[in-house]
N, C-alpha and C positions, 0 to 999 in steps of 0.2 A: 504495500497499498503506500502509495506517492507522498504521504504526508497530506495528500488534497482531500477531506472529508466531506465538503459542503452539500453533496450527493446523498451522503446516509441521512440526511436532516430536510428535506425534501417530501415539501407535501404534495398529495395530486393536485389537477388542478381542479375548482371547484364546478360543480355541475353547473350548464346554465337553465334546465329546465328538468324537472324532479324523472319525468318519463324518459330522457336520456339514459338512467343509470339500465336500462334493462332495453336499449335497445340493440335489436338486433336479436335479444332472445326471443326465444318461441315464449308467447302469453303461458302462465299454469294454469293447464284445466282444475278448477276448484269447485270442490264438492259443495251442493248449500249446505249450507247453515241447519242442523236441526233445532228447529225451538222445542224447549222442557221446560214447562212448570216446576218450578222446585216449591211452591209450596200456593197455598191456593186459602181463603179464605170460607171455607164451606157453610160453616154456623152463618156466617152474615148473610149467608145468600138465603138461607133458611129465613133467621131471624126478618130481614129488609127488602124490598123492592126494588131491586138496584137498575138503575134509571138508565144509566151511563158509565164504562169502563175505560182508564187509562195508563197507559205501562210507560213506566217512566224507569231510568234509571236511580242506582244506590248506595252510598259511598258504604262500606262494609270494614269491619274493623278482625282481625286476626280469627279471633274464638267463634265470630259468626258466622264467617268464612266455611269454618268448620263444622259447624253445626248447619249450616245449609248444606255442602257436603254431604253430609254423613243423612239428609233425608229426619231431619227431627226439628225444622221449622218448627215453633207454636206463634201463632195467626191470629189464635183465640177471641187473645182482648184488646188488640193491635186495631187501629182507627188512623185516618191519614188527615192531617191540619197543616191550613196552608198559614204562613206567616210571614208577612212583608215579601210576598210575591215567592216564596218558596214552598214548596210542600214537604211535611218534615211526616215520619212514619213514630207513634206514641205509641208505645207500650208493647213492646216487641223484645 
């Protein structure tokens, strides 16, 4: 090595378009994602007339994720509450 180490730390040129990264590569055929219901509140459907439903994302902590993966979700006493434009799940 002749003492010229400049090329060792050179970064690759930035991409101009995010689609360029895969230019020339065939598109990966992906299988459609299956939708799986993890938990439902069946008692609410028995006790109340459900007029409309909404689907939303939710932030979970470690133990909550583990419970859902194990199929041990309990929504029996849960309800949703709107506060300052955000939907909060209470009683879980």
